[in-house]
A tleap script that builds the chain and sets N, CA, C and O, in Angstrom:
source leaprc.protein.ff14SB
mol = sequence {
  NMET LYS ASP GLU LYS TYR ILE LYS ARG VAL
  ILE ASN TYR CYS HIE LYS ILE ILE ARG TYR
  LEU LYS SER VAL ASP THR ILE ASP ASP PHE
  ILE THR ASN GLU GLU LYS VAL ASP ALA VAL
  LEU LEU ASN LEU GLU GLN ILE GLY GLU THR
  ALA LYS LYS LEU SER LYS LEU TYR LYS VAL
  PHE TYR PRO ASP ILE GLU TRP ASN LYS ILE
  ILE GLY LEU ARG ASN LEU ILE SER HIE ASP
  TYR GLU GLY VAL ASP THR THR LEU ILE TYR
  ASN VAL ALA THR ASN ASN ILE PRO LYS LEU
  LEU GLU SER LEU LEU ASN LEU LYS CGLN
}
set mol.1.N position { 0.811 -1.388 -0.170 }
set mol.1.CA position { 0.074 -0.191 0.121 }
set mol.1.C position { 0.816 1.334 -0.068 }
set mol.1.O position { 0.438 2.230 -0.824 }
set mol.2.N position { 1.945 1.351 0.815 }
set mol.2.CA position { 2.860 2.474 0.785 }
set mol.2.C position { 3.263 2.763 -0.596 }
set mol.2.O position { 3.259 3.924 -1.006 }
set mol.3.N position { 3.628 1.724 -1.375 }
set mol.3.CA position { 4.071 2.026 -2.736 }
set mol.3.C position { 3.255 2.827 -3.689 }
set mol.3.O position { 3.665 3.663 -4.494 }
set mol.4.N position { 1.844 2.375 -3.435 }
set mol.4.CA position { 1.006 2.902 -4.399 }
set mol.4.C position { 0.895 4.569 -3.946 }
set mol.4.O position { 0.756 5.475 -4.768 }
set mol.5.N position { 0.984 4.758 -2.522 }
set mol.5.CA position { 0.907 6.046 -2.099 }
set mol.5.C position { 2.011 6.951 -2.814 }
set mol.5.O position { 1.703 8.010 -3.361 }
set mol.6.N position { 3.364 6.445 -2.772 }
set mol.6.CA position { 4.594 6.934 -3.244 }
set mol.6.C position { 4.310 7.214 -4.652 }
set mol.6.O position { 4.591 8.316 -5.123 }
set mol.7.N position { 3.744 6.240 -5.394 }
set mol.7.CA position { 3.704 6.413 -6.981 }
set mol.7.C position { 2.618 7.690 -7.036 }
set mol.7.O position { 2.923 8.705 -7.662 }
set mol.8.N position { 1.566 7.597 -6.469 }
set mol.8.CA position { 0.665 9.025 -6.513 }
set mol.8.C position { 1.582 10.151 -6.424 }
set mol.8.O position { 1.653 11.002 -7.311 }
set mol.9.N position { 2.239 10.166 -5.434 }
set mol.9.CA position { 3.191 11.541 -5.252 }
set mol.9.C position { 3.907 11.858 -6.502 }
set mol.9.O position { 3.731 12.920 -7.099 }
set mol.10.N position { 4.890 10.737 -6.982 }
set mol.10.CA position { 5.458 10.880 -8.125 }
set mol.10.C position { 4.474 11.478 -9.369 }
set mol.10.O position { 4.819 12.481 -9.994 }
set mol.11.N position { 3.585 10.971 -9.578 }
set mol.11.CA position { 2.661 11.333 -10.397 }
set mol.11.C position { 2.397 12.717 -10.412 }
set mol.11.O position { 2.488 13.343 -11.468 }
set mol.12.N position { 2.060 13.297 -9.286 }
set mol.12.CA position { 1.602 14.473 -8.928 }
set mol.12.C position { 2.910 15.346 -9.209 }
set mol.12.O position { 2.661 16.376 -9.835 }
set mol.13.N position { 4.224 15.154 -8.883 }
set mol.13.CA position { 5.225 15.994 -9.126 }
set mol.13.C position { 5.573 15.918 -10.717 }
set mol.13.O position { 6.017 16.911 -11.294 }
set mol.14.N position { 5.368 14.798 -11.330 }
set mol.14.CA position { 5.463 14.994 -12.756 }
set mol.14.C position { 4.427 16.007 -13.477 }
set mol.14.O position { 4.791 16.836 -14.310 }
set mol.15.N position { 3.121 15.838 -13.061 }
set mol.15.CA position { 2.107 16.777 -13.438 }
set mol.15.C position { 2.578 18.145 -13.130 }
set mol.15.O position { 2.456 18.993 -14.014 }
set mol.16.N position { 3.084 18.463 -12.029 }
set mol.16.CA position { 3.554 19.887 -11.784 }
set mol.16.C position { 4.672 20.223 -12.612 }
set mol.16.O position { 4.678 21.314 -13.183 }
set mol.17.N position { 5.602 19.432 -12.744 }
set mol.17.CA position { 6.592 19.960 -13.672 }
set mol.17.C position { 6.196 20.103 -15.059 }
set mol.17.O position { 6.638 21.094 -15.642 }
set mol.18.N position { 5.416 19.273 -15.726 }
set mol.18.CA position { 4.758 19.475 -16.971 }
set mol.18.C position { 3.976 20.823 -17.015 }
set mol.18.O position { 4.005 21.559 -18.002 }
set mol.19.N position { 3.292 21.088 -15.907 }
set mol.19.CA position { 2.480 22.269 -15.829 }
set mol.19.C position { 3.399 23.674 -15.729 }
set mol.19.O position { 3.033 24.721 -16.263 }
set mol.20.N position { 4.473 23.558 -15.071 }
set mol.20.CA position { 5.425 24.424 -15.026 }
set mol.20.C position { 5.942 24.817 -16.309 }
set mol.20.O position { 6.352 25.969 -16.450 }
set mol.21.N position { 5.971 24.008 -17.246 }
set mol.21.CA position { 6.926 24.137 -18.295 }
set mol.21.C position { 6.003 24.385 -19.606 }
set mol.21.O position { 6.460 24.512 -20.742 }
set mol.22.N position { 4.636 24.434 -19.263 }
set mol.22.CA position { 3.754 24.814 -20.359 }
set mol.22.C position { 4.100 26.116 -20.903 }
set mol.22.O position { 4.032 26.145 -22.132 }
set mol.23.N position { 4.455 27.215 -20.340 }
set mol.23.CA position { 4.622 28.587 -20.698 }
set mol.23.C position { 6.034 28.738 -21.096 }
set mol.23.O position { 6.369 29.855 -21.490 }
set mol.24.N position { 6.980 27.734 -21.057 }
set mol.24.CA position { 8.253 27.925 -21.388 }
set mol.24.C position { 8.538 27.238 -23.110 }
set mol.24.O position { 8.503 26.057 -23.459 }
set mol.25.N position { 8.747 28.173 -23.740 }
set mol.25.CA position { 8.790 27.806 -25.249 }
set mol.25.C position { 10.277 27.276 -25.726 }
set mol.25.O position { 10.408 26.516 -26.685 }
set mol.26.N position { 11.311 27.736 -24.991 }
set mol.26.CA position { 12.584 27.316 -25.403 }
set mol.26.C position { 13.549 27.106 -24.077 }
set mol.26.O position { 13.162 27.402 -22.946 }
set mol.27.N position { 14.800 26.581 -24.350 }
set mol.27.CA position { 15.585 26.203 -23.291 }
set mol.27.C position { 16.154 27.388 -22.900 }
set mol.27.O position { 16.848 27.332 -21.885 }
set mol.28.N position { 16.015 28.615 -23.536 }
set mol.28.CA position { 16.720 29.898 -23.205 }
set mol.28.C position { 15.714 30.418 -22.065 }
set mol.28.O position { 16.051 30.823 -20.953 }
set mol.29.N position { 14.235 30.309 -22.642 }
set mol.29.CA position { 13.267 30.749 -21.621 }
set mol.29.C position { 13.376 30.019 -20.478 }
set mol.29.O position { 13.292 30.747 -19.489 }
set mol.30.N position { 13.552 28.708 -20.189 }
set mol.30.CA position { 13.812 27.966 -18.854 }
set mol.30.C position { 15.076 28.325 -18.320 }
set mol.30.O position { 14.998 28.502 -17.104 }
set mol.31.N position { 16.112 28.481 -18.745 }
set mol.31.CA position { 17.306 28.776 -17.880 }
set mol.31.C position { 17.323 30.262 -17.420 }
set mol.31.O position { 17.920 30.579 -16.391 }
set mol.32.N position { 16.678 31.151 -18.169 }
set mol.32.CA position { 16.626 32.392 -17.669 }
set mol.32.C position { 15.543 32.741 -16.657 }
set mol.32.O position { 15.504 33.862 -16.150 }
set mol.33.N position { 14.631 31.752 -16.349 }
set mol.33.CA position { 13.536 31.945 -15.408 }
set mol.33.C position { 13.964 31.197 -14.169 }
set mol.33.O position { 13.900 29.969 -14.118 }
set mol.34.N position { 14.428 31.989 -13.105 }
set mol.34.CA position { 14.819 31.380 -11.914 }
set mol.34.C position { 13.633 30.664 -11.222 }
set mol.34.O position { 13.863 29.568 -10.710 }
set mol.35.N position { 12.449 31.157 -11.163 }
set mol.35.CA position { 11.340 30.521 -10.562 }
set mol.35.C position { 11.104 29.256 -11.210 }
set mol.35.O position { 10.797 28.269 -10.541 }
set mol.36.N position { 11.227 29.208 -12.510 }
set mol.36.CA position { 10.883 28.023 -13.148 }
set mol.36.C position { 11.856 26.921 -12.902 }
set mol.36.O position { 11.495 25.788 -12.584 }
set mol.37.N position { 13.243 27.320 -13.076 }
set mol.37.CA position { 14.274 26.338 -12.705 }
set mol.37.C position { 14.148 25.598 -11.111 }
set mol.37.O position { 14.271 24.397 -10.870 }
set mol.38.N position { 13.864 26.719 -10.115 }
set mol.38.CA position { 13.754 26.263 -8.982 }
set mol.38.C position { 12.556 25.048 -8.637 }
set mol.38.O position { 12.738 24.041 -7.953 }
set mol.39.N position { 11.408 25.427 -9.260 }
set mol.39.CA position { 10.251 24.836 -9.040 }
set mol.39.C position { 10.536 23.351 -9.931 }
set mol.39.O position { 10.110 22.302 -9.448 }
set mol.40.N position { 11.189 23.340 -11.090 }
set mol.40.CA position { 11.502 22.261 -11.952 }
set mol.40.C position { 12.346 21.108 -10.897 }
set mol.40.O position { 12.043 19.927 -10.731 }
set mol.41.N position { 13.454 21.849 -10.280 }
set mol.41.CA position { 14.503 21.350 -9.496 }
set mol.41.C position { 13.856 20.660 -8.247 }
set mol.41.O position { 14.216 19.523 -7.942 }
set mol.42.N position { 12.934 21.310 -7.541 }
set mol.42.CA position { 12.404 20.939 -6.343 }
set mol.42.C position { 11.529 19.691 -6.699 }
set mol.42.O position { 11.495 18.691 -5.981 }
set mol.43.N position { 10.905 19.811 -7.731 }
set mol.43.CA position { 9.866 18.516 -8.037 }
set mol.43.C position { 10.804 17.351 -8.306 }
set mol.43.O position { 10.646 16.256 -7.767 }
set mol.44.N position { 11.728 17.608 -9.107 }
set mol.44.CA position { 12.737 16.612 -9.490 }
set mol.44.C position { 13.356 15.812 -8.382 }
set mol.44.O position { 13.546 14.598 -8.443 }
set mol.45.N position { 13.647 16.562 -7.393 }
set mol.45.CA position { 14.183 16.238 -6.405 }
set mol.45.C position { 13.349 15.248 -5.371 }
set mol.45.O position { 13.714 14.230 -4.784 }
set mol.46.N position { 12.134 15.923 -5.383 }
set mol.46.CA position { 11.144 15.149 -4.485 }
set mol.46.C position { 10.744 13.829 -5.298 }
set mol.46.O position { 10.483 12.823 -4.639 }
set mol.47.N position { 10.682 13.780 -6.723 }
set mol.47.CA position { 10.475 12.687 -7.279 }
set mol.47.C position { 11.581 11.482 -7.022 }
set mol.47.O position { 11.270 10.294 -6.924 }
set mol.48.N position { 12.812 11.956 -6.937 }
set mol.48.CA position { 14.098 10.962 -6.544 }
set mol.48.C position { 13.857 10.602 -5.096 }
set mol.48.O position { 13.936 9.422 -4.756 }
set mol.49.N position { 13.544 11.628 -4.152 }
set mol.49.CA position { 13.273 11.217 -2.682 }
set mol.49.C position { 12.181 10.237 -2.495 }
set mol.49.O position { 12.324 9.353 -1.650 }
set mol.50.N position { 11.124 10.311 -3.192 }
set mol.50.CA position { 10.007 9.401 -3.243 }
set mol.50.C position { 10.428 8.090 -3.638 }
set mol.50.O position { 10.169 7.088 -2.972 }
set mol.51.N position { 11.143 8.080 -4.825 }
set mol.51.CA position { 11.419 6.851 -5.440 }
set mol.51.C position { 12.422 5.914 -4.464 }
set mol.51.O position { 12.469 4.685 -4.522 }
set mol.52.N position { 13.162 6.706 -3.612 }
set mol.52.CA position { 14.064 5.941 -2.677 }
set mol.52.C position { 13.510 5.277 -1.662 }
set mol.52.O position { 14.127 4.418 -1.033 }
set mol.53.N position { 12.081 5.681 -1.373 }
set mol.53.CA position { 11.056 5.221 -0.490 }
set mol.53.C position { 10.405 3.899 -0.940 }
set mol.53.O position { 9.778 3.133 -0.207 }
set mol.54.N position { 10.630 3.757 -2.161 }
set mol.54.CA position { 9.721 2.473 -2.837 }
set mol.54.C position { 10.316 1.217 -2.178 }
set mol.54.O position { 11.464 1.202 -1.733 }
set mol.55.N position { 9.548 0.249 -2.139 }
set mol.55.CA position { 10.210 -1.088 -1.803 }
set mol.55.C position { 11.032 -1.597 -2.906 }
set mol.55.O position { 10.778 -1.395 -4.093 }
set mol.56.N position { 12.148 -2.347 -2.408 }
set mol.56.CA position { 13.118 -2.982 -3.465 }
set mol.56.C position { 12.211 -4.011 -4.262 }
set mol.56.O position { 12.506 -4.205 -5.441 }
set mol.57.N position { 11.130 -4.687 -3.714 }
set mol.57.CA position { 10.383 -5.481 -4.456 }
set mol.57.C position { 9.363 -4.776 -5.641 }
set mol.57.O position { 9.080 -5.387 -6.671 }
set mol.58.N position { 8.892 -3.501 -5.363 }
set mol.58.CA position { 8.222 -2.735 -6.265 }
set mol.58.C position { 9.237 -2.476 -7.270 }
set mol.58.O position { 8.818 -2.745 -8.396 }
set mol.59.N position { 10.525 -2.010 -7.241 }
set mol.59.CA position { 11.352 -1.610 -8.197 }
set mol.59.C position { 11.800 -2.747 -8.928 }
set mol.59.O position { 12.125 -2.582 -10.103 }
set mol.60.N position { 11.873 -3.999 -8.352 }
set mol.60.CA position { 12.196 -5.127 -9.212 }
set mol.60.C position { 11.017 -5.513 -10.086 }
set mol.60.O position { 11.116 -6.089 -11.169 }
set mol.61.N position { 9.950 -5.152 -9.527 }
set mol.61.CA position { 8.765 -5.628 -10.387 }
set mol.61.C position { 8.383 -4.897 -11.634 }
set mol.61.O position { 7.745 -5.360 -12.580 }
set mol.62.N position { 8.953 -3.467 -11.476 }
set mol.62.CA position { 8.843 -2.396 -12.509 }
set mol.62.C position { 10.331 -2.161 -13.187 }
set mol.62.O position { 10.666 -0.978 -13.242 }
set mol.63.N position { 11.147 -3.000 -13.643 }
set mol.63.CA position { 12.368 -2.678 -13.939 }
set mol.63.C position { 12.550 -1.783 -15.124 }
set mol.63.O position { 13.669 -1.309 -15.319 }
set mol.64.N position { 11.587 -1.510 -15.914 }
set mol.64.CA position { 11.555 -0.707 -17.096 }
set mol.64.C position { 11.656 0.890 -16.560 }
set mol.64.O position { 12.090 1.763 -17.311 }
set mol.65.N position { 11.303 1.121 -15.469 }
set mol.65.CA position { 11.479 2.520 -15.052 }
set mol.65.C position { 13.103 2.608 -14.557 }
set mol.65.O position { 13.644 1.708 -13.915 }
set mol.66.N position { 13.612 3.556 -14.875 }
set mol.66.CA position { 15.061 3.616 -14.371 }
set mol.66.C position { 15.134 4.269 -12.890 }
set mol.66.O position { 15.369 5.465 -12.724 }
set mol.67.N position { 14.923 3.422 -11.909 }
set mol.67.CA position { 14.846 3.944 -10.740 }
set mol.67.C position { 16.189 4.485 -9.906 }
set mol.67.O position { 16.215 5.309 -8.992 }
set mol.68.N position { 17.156 3.847 -10.437 }
set mol.68.CA position { 18.515 4.117 -9.992 }
set mol.68.C position { 18.917 5.549 -10.578 }
set mol.68.O position { 19.550 6.382 -9.929 }
set mol.69.N position { 18.489 5.720 -11.824 }
set mol.69.CA position { 19.018 7.157 -12.491 }
set mol.69.C position { 18.209 8.228 -11.843 }
set mol.69.O position { 18.752 9.316 -11.651 }
set mol.70.N position { 16.781 8.011 -11.431 }
set mol.70.CA position { 16.005 8.851 -10.992 }
set mol.70.C position { 16.292 9.261 -9.330 }
set mol.70.O position { 15.859 10.259 -8.753 }
set mol.71.N position { 16.946 8.440 -8.895 }
set mol.71.CA position { 17.490 8.531 -7.595 }
set mol.71.C position { 18.782 9.364 -7.713 }
set mol.71.O position { 18.878 10.418 -7.085 }
set mol.72.N position { 19.796 8.909 -8.518 }
set mol.72.CA position { 20.982 9.663 -8.788 }
set mol.72.C position { 20.614 11.219 -9.174 }
set mol.72.O position { 21.302 12.139 -8.733 }
set mol.73.N position { 19.647 11.416 -9.904 }
set mol.73.CA position { 19.429 12.802 -10.257 }
set mol.73.C position { 19.156 13.388 -8.820 }
set mol.73.O position { 19.897 14.254 -8.352 }
set mol.74.N position { 18.144 12.925 -8.180 }
set mol.74.CA position { 17.763 13.426 -6.830 }
set mol.74.C position { 19.163 13.919 -5.915 }
set mol.74.O position { 19.307 14.972 -5.293 }
set mol.75.N position { 20.039 12.879 -6.052 }
set mol.75.CA position { 21.532 13.134 -5.300 }
set mol.75.C position { 22.188 14.244 -5.933 }
set mol.75.O position { 22.584 15.126 -5.172 }
set mol.76.N position { 22.384 14.386 -7.138 }
set mol.76.CA position { 22.921 15.415 -7.843 }
set mol.76.C position { 22.431 16.812 -7.459 }
set mol.76.O position { 23.166 17.737 -7.114 }
set mol.77.N position { 21.014 16.854 -7.567 }
set mol.77.CA position { 20.324 18.126 -7.159 }
set mol.77.C position { 20.787 18.592 -5.848 }
set mol.77.O position { 21.280 19.689 -5.584 }
set mol.78.N position { 20.543 17.534 -5.008 }
set mol.78.CA position { 20.591 17.899 -3.384 }
set mol.78.C position { 21.975 18.069 -2.930 }
set mol.78.O position { 22.183 18.767 -1.938 }
set mol.79.N position { 23.063 17.433 -3.629 }
set mol.79.CA position { 24.482 17.707 -3.156 }
set mol.79.C position { 25.023 18.698 -3.791 }
set mol.79.O position { 26.029 19.200 -3.290 }
set mol.80.N position { 24.498 19.229 -5.047 }
set mol.80.CA position { 25.350 20.179 -5.804 }
set mol.80.C position { 24.295 21.062 -6.611 }
set mol.80.O position { 24.349 21.140 -7.839 }
set mol.81.N position { 23.234 21.791 -5.769 }
set mol.81.CA position { 22.036 22.381 -6.114 }
set mol.81.C position { 22.617 23.503 -7.267 }
set mol.81.O position { 22.153 23.615 -8.402 }
set mol.82.N position { 23.692 24.269 -6.731 }
set mol.82.CA position { 24.120 25.442 -7.325 }
set mol.82.C position { 24.876 25.113 -8.736 }
set mol.82.O position { 24.994 25.885 -9.688 }
set mol.83.N position { 25.291 23.961 -8.645 }
set mol.83.CA position { 26.077 23.491 -9.804 }
set mol.83.C position { 25.452 22.595 -10.846 }
set mol.83.O position { 26.078 21.948 -11.685 }
set mol.84.N position { 24.178 22.634 -10.697 }
set mol.84.CA position { 23.315 21.488 -11.486 }
set mol.84.C position { 23.148 22.218 -12.954 }
set mol.84.O position { 22.827 23.397 -13.105 }
set mol.85.N position { 23.428 21.292 -13.987 }
set mol.85.CA position { 23.318 21.684 -15.273 }
set mol.85.C position { 21.942 22.046 -15.888 }
set mol.85.O position { 21.222 21.157 -16.344 }
set mol.86.N position { 21.608 23.237 -15.901 }
set mol.86.CA position { 20.311 23.664 -16.295 }
set mol.86.C position { 19.609 22.853 -17.424 }
set mol.86.O position { 18.464 22.399 -17.410 }
set mol.87.N position { 20.588 22.768 -18.446 }
set mol.87.CA position { 20.312 22.161 -19.826 }
set mol.87.C position { 20.030 20.881 -19.585 }
set mol.87.O position { 19.093 20.417 -20.235 }
set mol.88.N position { 20.674 20.059 -18.700 }
set mol.88.CA position { 20.363 18.794 -18.423 }
set mol.88.C position { 19.062 18.784 -17.970 }
set mol.88.O position { 18.199 18.084 -18.499 }
set mol.89.N position { 18.820 19.643 -16.857 }
set mol.89.CA position { 17.454 19.527 -16.117 }
set mol.89.C position { 16.418 19.742 -17.042 }
set mol.89.O position { 15.495 18.929 -16.994 }
set mol.90.N position { 16.336 20.827 -18.040 }
set mol.90.CA position { 15.411 20.884 -18.999 }
set mol.90.C position { 15.176 19.837 -19.853 }
set mol.90.O position { 14.010 19.602 -20.168 }
set mol.91.N position { 16.256 19.025 -20.376 }
set mol.91.CA position { 15.991 17.893 -21.124 }
set mol.91.C position { 15.415 16.885 -20.148 }
set mol.91.O position { 14.510 16.176 -20.589 }
set mol.92.N position { 15.706 16.752 -19.189 }
set mol.92.CA position { 15.015 15.501 -18.252 }
set mol.92.C position { 13.666 15.923 -17.978 }
set mol.92.O position { 12.789 15.059 -17.965 }
set mol.93.N position { 13.379 17.108 -17.761 }
set mol.93.CA position { 11.967 17.632 -17.518 }
set mol.93.C position { 11.251 17.581 -18.703 }
set mol.93.O position { 10.188 16.968 -18.605 }
set mol.94.N position { 11.543 18.093 -19.922 }
set mol.94.CA position { 10.790 17.852 -21.265 }
set mol.94.C position { 10.752 16.491 -21.903 }
set mol.94.O position { 9.808 16.211 -22.642 }
set mol.95.N position { 11.735 15.606 -21.663 }
set mol.95.CA position { 11.662 14.462 -22.356 }
set mol.95.C position { 11.534 13.235 -21.564 }
set mol.95.O position { 10.965 12.253 -22.041 }
set mol.96.N position { 12.195 13.233 -19.987 }
set mol.96.CA position { 12.008 12.110 -19.271 }
set mol.96.C position { 10.710 12.143 -18.621 }
set mol.96.O position { 9.976 11.156 -18.669 }
set mol.97.N position { 10.359 13.263 -17.984 }
set mol.97.CA position { 9.321 13.314 -17.164 }
set mol.97.C position { 7.784 12.890 -17.887 }
set mol.97.O position { 7.102 12.055 -17.294 }
set mol.98.N position { 7.331 13.423 -19.032 }
set mol.98.CA position { 6.395 12.868 -19.719 }
set mol.98.C position { 6.221 11.404 -19.849 }
set mol.98.O position { 5.160 10.797 -19.704 }
set mol.99.N position { 7.651 10.788 -20.205 }
set mol.99.CA position { 7.728 9.205 -20.320 }
set mol.99.C position { 7.439 8.696 -19.024 }
set mol.99.O position { 6.602 7.796 -18.944 }
set mol.100.N position { 7.989 9.119 -18.000 }
set mol.100.CA position { 7.915 8.684 -16.695 }
set mol.100.C position { 6.384 8.730 -16.286 }
set mol.100.O position { 5.818 7.808 -15.700 }
set mol.101.N position { 5.748 9.993 -16.693 }
set mol.101.CA position { 4.439 9.946 -16.209 }
set mol.101.C position { 3.408 8.976 -16.840 }
set mol.101.O position { 2.440 8.472 -16.271 }
set mol.102.N position { 3.796 8.815 -18.105 }
set mol.102.CA position { 2.902 7.755 -18.784 }
set mol.102.C position { 3.214 6.254 -18.459 }
set mol.102.O position { 2.390 5.341 -18.504 }
set mol.103.N position { 4.583 6.144 -18.114 }
set mol.103.CA position { 4.607 4.770 -17.492 }
set mol.103.C position { 3.945 4.459 -16.249 }
set mol.103.O position { 3.499 3.322 -16.091 }
set mol.104.N position { 3.802 5.529 -15.146 }
set mol.104.CA position { 3.348 5.442 -13.956 }
set mol.104.C position { 1.894 5.262 -14.213 }
set mol.104.O position { 1.297 4.498 -13.454 }
set mol.105.N position { 1.256 5.827 -15.134 }
set mol.105.CA position { -0.222 5.941 -15.284 }
set mol.105.C position { -0.519 4.655 -15.721 }
set mol.105.O position { -1.507 4.070 -15.278 }
set mol.106.N position { 0.477 3.974 -16.819 }
set mol.106.CA position { -0.208 2.608 -17.260 }
set mol.106.C position { -0.031 1.746 -16.241 }
set mol.106.O position { -0.796 0.781 -16.269 }
set mol.107.N position { 0.919 1.800 -15.137 }
set mol.107.CA position { 0.919 0.701 -13.992 }
set mol.107.C position { -0.101 0.751 -13.269 }
set mol.107.O position { -0.349 -0.201 -12.528 }
set mol.108.N position { -0.833 1.736 -13.307 }
set mol.108.CA position { -2.006 2.017 -12.326 }
set mol.108.C position { -3.411 1.720 -13.065 }
set mol.108.O position { -4.532 1.983 -12.632 }
set mol.109.N position { -3.077 1.118 -14.263 }
set mol.109.CA position { -4.405 0.525 -15.105 }
set mol.109.C position { -4.573 -0.868 -14.742 }
set mol.109.O position { -5.489 -1.528 -15.233 }
savepdb mol mol.pdb
quit
């Protein structure tokens, strides 16, 4: 049951990131908007933090989701917030987060 709760949280964070980026047309728009960068970073960090709480069995059961990379990004953001590559963050947010959201929504069906 806890895992389902955590997955709902991750889905919520994904929705937030996608919503924050709706008004961002280019990578330059993102990089120059401190509030957007901070909002996306916070939610990416929370996705990783929540992924850490998932049971090992759950992660093994859904190996197509790259849990270790998700957690690794969280660690990068947490330990080097000021040094994070915003281009990388933009690419993760625009390419990987929609795919993650789709995968998680498919798990719930």
